[in-house]
C-alpha positions in Angstrom: 9.9 -29.6 8.7 7.8 -27.1 6.7 4.1 -27.8 7.1 2.3 -28.9 4.0 -0.3 -26.2 4.4 2.3 -23.7 3.1 2.1 -25.3 -0.3 -1.6 -25.1 -0.2 -1.4 -21.4 0.5 0.8 -20.8 -2.5 -1.6 -22.7 -4.7 -4.5 -20.8 -3.3 -2.7 -17.5 -3.9 -2.3 -18.5 -7.6 -6.0 -19.3 -7.9 -7.0 -15.9 -6.4 -4.5 -14.2 -8.7 -6.2 -15.7 -11.7 -9.5 -14.4 -10.7 -8.0 -11.0 -9.9 -6.6 -10.7 -13.4 -10.0 -11.4 -14.8 -11.5 -8.7 -12.5 -9.0 -6.2 -13.8 -9.9 -7.2 -17.4 -13.6 -7.0 -16.9 -13.4 -3.4 -15.7 -11.5 -2.3 -18.8 -13.8 -2.9 -21.8 -13.8 0.2 -24.1 -16.5 1.2 -26.6 -14.0 1.2 -29.4 -10.5 0.0 -28.6 -9.2 0.7 -32.2 -10.1 4.4 -32.4 -7.7 6.8 -30.6 -10.3 9.5 -31.1 -12.7 7.6 -28.8 -10.0 6.7 -26.3 -8.3 10.0 -25.6 -9.7 13.5 -24.8 -9.0 16.4 -27.1 -6.1 17.8 -25.0 -4.6 14.3 -24.8 -4.8 13.8 -28.6 -3.2 17.2 -29.1 -0.4 16.3 -26.7 0.2 13.0 -28.6 0.1 14.8 -32.0 2.8 17.3 -30.9 5.0 14.8 -29.0 8.3 13.3 -30.1 8.5 9.5 -29.6 8.4 8.5 -26.0 11.8 7.1 -24.9 11.1 3.7 -23.4 13.9 2.0 -21.5 13.3 -1.8 -21.4 14.9 -4.1 -19.0 17.3 -6.6 -20.5 16.4 -9.8 -18.7 13.1 -9.7 -16.7 11.2 -12.4 -18.5 8.3 -13.1 -18.9 7.6 -9.4 -18.5 10.3 -7.7 -20.5 13.5 -9.3 -22.0 15.6 -9.6 -25.1 15.2 -12.8 -27.2 18.2 -14.6 -28.5 17.7 -12.9 -31.9 17.8 -9.5 -30.3 14.1 -8.7 -30.4 12.3 -7.3 -27.4 9.5 -9.5 -25.9 7.4 -10.0 -22.9 4.0 -9.2 -21.3 4.9 -5.5 -20.6 6.1 -5.1 -24.1 2.9 -6.4 -25.6 0.9 -4.1 -23.2 2.9 -1.1 -24.3 2.4 -2.0 -28.0 -1.4 -2.3 -27.4 -1.4 1.1 -25.6 0.5 2.6 -28.5 -2.0 1.1 -30.9 -5.2 2.4 -29.2 -3.8 5.8 -28.3 -1.5 6.6 -31.2 1.3 7.3 -28.7 4.7 7.1 -30.5 7.3 5.0 -28.8 11.1 4.9 -29.2 12.6 1.6 -27.9 16.0 2.3 -26.3 18.6 -0.4 -25.9 17.8 -2.9 -23.1 19.7 -2.5 -19.9 19.5 -3.7 -16.2 16.8 -2.1 -14.1 19.2 -0.1 -11.9 20.7 1.5 -15.1 17.3 2.4 -16.4 16.3 3.9 -13.1 19.4 6.0 -13.1 18.6 7.3 -16.6 15.1 8.1 -15.5 16.4 10.0 -12.5 18.5 12.1 -14.9 15.6 12.7 -17.3 17.2 10.7 -20.1 14.3 8.3 -20.5 10.5 8.9 -20.3 9.1 5.5 -19.6 10.0 2.2 -17.8 7.9 -0.9 -17.5 7.4 -3.8 -15.0 8.1 -1.8 -11.9 6.5 -1.3 -8.5 6.1 2.1 -6.8 8.5 2.8 -4.0 9.0 6.0 -1.9 12.4 6.5 -3.5 11.2 6.0 -7.1 8.2 8.2 -6.5 10.5 11.2 -6.1 11.0 11.3 -9.8 8.5 8.9 -11.4 4.7 8.5 -11.6 3.0 5.1 -11.9 0.1 3.7 -13.7 -2.4 1.2 -12.3 -0.8 -2.2 -12.0 -1.5 -4.6 -14.9 -0.3 -7.8 -13.3 0.5 -9.0 -9.7 2.9 -11.8 -8.9 4.2 -13.0 -5.5 7.9 -13.1 -4.6 9.2 -16.4 -3.3 12.4 -18.0 -1.9 14.3 -20.1 -4.4 16.7 -22.9 -3.2 18.5 -25.9 -4.6 16.5 -29.2 -4.6 19.2 -31.1 -3.0 20.2 -30.6 0.7 18.0 -29.2 3.5 17.8 -25.5 2.6 15.0 -23.8 4.6 11.9 -22.8 2.8 11.2 -19.6 4.7 13.4 -16.5 4.9 13.2 -16.2 8.7 15.5 -19.2 8.9 18.3 -17.6 6.8 20.0 -15.5 9.5 23.7 -15.1 8.6 23.3 -16.8 5.2 24.0 -15.2 1.8 20.7 -14.6 -0.1 20.6 -13.0 -3.6 18.1 -10.2 -4.4 17.8 -8.0 -7.5 19.7 -4.7 -7.1 17.2 -1.8 -7.0 14.3 -4.2 -7.3 11.3 -3.1 -5.2 11.5 -6.3 -3.2 15.1 -5.5 -2.1 14.2 -2.8 0.4 11.3 -4.9 1.7 13.3 -8.0 2.5 16.2 -6.0 3.9 13.8 -4.3 6.3 11.7 -7.4 7.1 14.7 -9.9 7.4 17.7 -7.8 8.6 19.6 -10.8 9.9 20.0 -12.2 6.4 23.2 -11.4 4.5 21.6 -9.8 1.4 23.7 -9.9 -1.8 22.4 -7.5 -4.5 22.7 -9.0 -8.0 22.1 -7.4 -11.4 19.1 -9.5 -12.3 17.2 -12.6 -11.3 19.2 -14.8 -13.7 22.4 -13.9 -11.9 20.8 -14.7 -8.5 19.5 -18.1 -9.7 22.8 -19.1 -11.3 24.5 -18.2 -8.0 22.1 -20.5 -6.1 22.8 -23.3 -8.5 26.6 -22.8 -8.1 26.2 -22.6 -4.3 27.5 -19.0 -4.1 24.2 -18.1 -2.5 22.1 -20.2 0.0 18.9 -18.9 -1.7 17.5 -16.1 -3.9 14.4 -14.0 -3.9 12.4 -13.5 -7.1 8.9 -13.4 -8.4 7.6 -16.8 -9.2 6.8 -16.2 -12.8 10.3 -15.0 -13.5 11.8 -17.9 -11.7 10.0 -20.5 -13.8 10.6 -18.5 -17.0 14.4 -18.3 -16.3 14.7 -21.9 -15.4 13.0 -23.0 -18.6 14.7 -20.5 -20.9 18.2 -21.1 -19.6 17.9 -24.8 -18.9 18.7 -24.3 -15.2 18.0 -27.5 -13.3 18.1 -28.5 -9.6 16.3 -25.4 -8.2 12.8 -25.0 -6.7 10.5 -22.2 -5.7 9.6 -22.3 -2.0 7.6 -20.1 0.4 6.3 -16.6 -0.5 8.2 -13.8 1.2 5.1 -11.7 1.8 5.7 -9.3 -1.1 3.6 -8.9 -4.2 5.1 -7.6 -7.5 2.2 -5.4 -8.6 3.8 -4.2 -11.8 3.1 -0.9 -13.4 4.5 1.4 -16.1 6.6 4.3 -14.6 6.8 7.6 -16.4 8.6 10.9 -15.7 6.7 12.7 -13.0 6.9 16.1 -14.8 4.7 14.7 -17.6 1.4 14.0 -15.9 -0.3 14.0 -19.4 1.8 10.9 -20.3 0.5 9.2 -17.2 -3.1 10.0 -18.1 -2.7 8.7 -21.6 -1.1 5.5 -20.4 -4.1 5.0 -18.1 -6.5 5.6 -20.9 -4.6 3.1 -23.1 -4.7 0.5 -20.4 -8.4 0.9 -19.9 -9.0 0.7 -23.6 -7.4 -2.8 -23.9 -10.3 -5.2 -24.2 -11.0 -8.0 -21.7 -10.3 -10.6 -24.4 -6.9 -9.1 -25.3 -5.9 -8.9 -21.6 -6.8 -12.5 -21.0 -4.9 -13.5 -24.2 -1.8 -11.6 -23.0 -1.9 -13.2 -19.5 -2.5 -16.7 -21.0 0.5 -16.2 -23.3 3.0 -14.7 -20.8 2.0 -15.5 -17.2 0.1 -18.8 -17.2 2.9 -21.0 -18.6 5.3 -19.9 -15.9 3.1 -20.5 -12.8 4.3 -23.1 -10.4 3.2 -26.5 -11.4 4.7 -28.8 -8.8 2.5 -31.6 -7.5 -0.1 -30.8 -4.8 -2.2 -33.0 -2.6 -6.0 -33.3 -3.2 -6.7 -31.3 0.0 -4.4 -28.5 -1.1 -6.0 -28.4 -4.6 -9.4 -28.2 -2.9 -8.3 -25.2 -0.9 -7.1 -23.5 -4.1 -10.4 -24.3 -5.9 -12.4 -23.0 -3.0 -10.4 -19.7 -3.0 -11.0 -19.3 -6.7 -14.7 -19.9 -6.3 -14.9 -17.3 -3.5 -13.2 -14.8 -5.6 -15.5 -15.6 -8.5 -18.5 -15.1 -6.3 -17.3 -11.7 -5.2 -16.8 -10.7 -8.8 -20.3 -11.7 -9.8 -21.7 -9.9 -6.8 -19.8 -6.7 -7.8 -21.1 -7.0 -11.3 -24.7 -7.4 -10.1 -24.4 -4.3 -8.0 -23.2 -2.3 -11.0 -26.1 -3.6 -13.1 -28.7 -2.6 -10.3 -27.1 0.8 -10.0 -27.3 1.3 -13.8 -31.0 0.3 -13.8 -31.8 2.7 -11.0 -30.0 5.5 -12.9 -32.0 4.7 -16.0 -35.2 4.8 -14.1 
């Protein structure tokens, strides 16, 4: 029997995550987000002016972060962030055909693409890519069928087949942390979740926002998100490491996105796909308490900045 406090921990994690997103936003208010001349330095503006469109390789099915709609259009949180960066910096972007992540990483390794989104730094990727500051952080969880008695925690899956995205950052983590599991690499989270539904896998590992997005979009029923695996998807843009100027411009663009726009993007793409299963009153109180603690820390941080500013002015 899994103790009920595990559910409370997941709820508390979401509450803290919401406040963390607000903290990132509050530190990123520009003086004029619409004027590239005020966002970039002179060398950065010169680089953008002389640059051919940046080749962006989107992932095909990693909603709600980056994916292809049924009508063929590209959508997702990361796509909207990139469009905002392009708008405030003037950075030209060429959108390449969407492909699985492992294919995009192979192209980046070969120097055939300049930019990838929705990825987490790893030692292997850092050999040929640079990374921006993360713009969203989502926990990875175990996903099982609702029927039966599938364990909620990965430490009880020794010898069982569990799906994980091929070349996803979480793959190396779970292989190292849970070596007794029979890990089955799959092309994307959709393939893993379909395999769980069809009983080809005992479980799958994916980030919780993607799980609920895929279940809703593809009408997959009978699955549930269970315990966190101890891994956070802190997602960044990844750029070719021989173009440090591109990395600096992406960072400037991220900082220039206003707090209101960041909150709007997260409300649109992340909030609808948070886990919404029922919780006890005690668990919800834990979540609320965690959120209030985080809020208090943010307020304290802001007050310190204000005091420092007043001392400097004096």
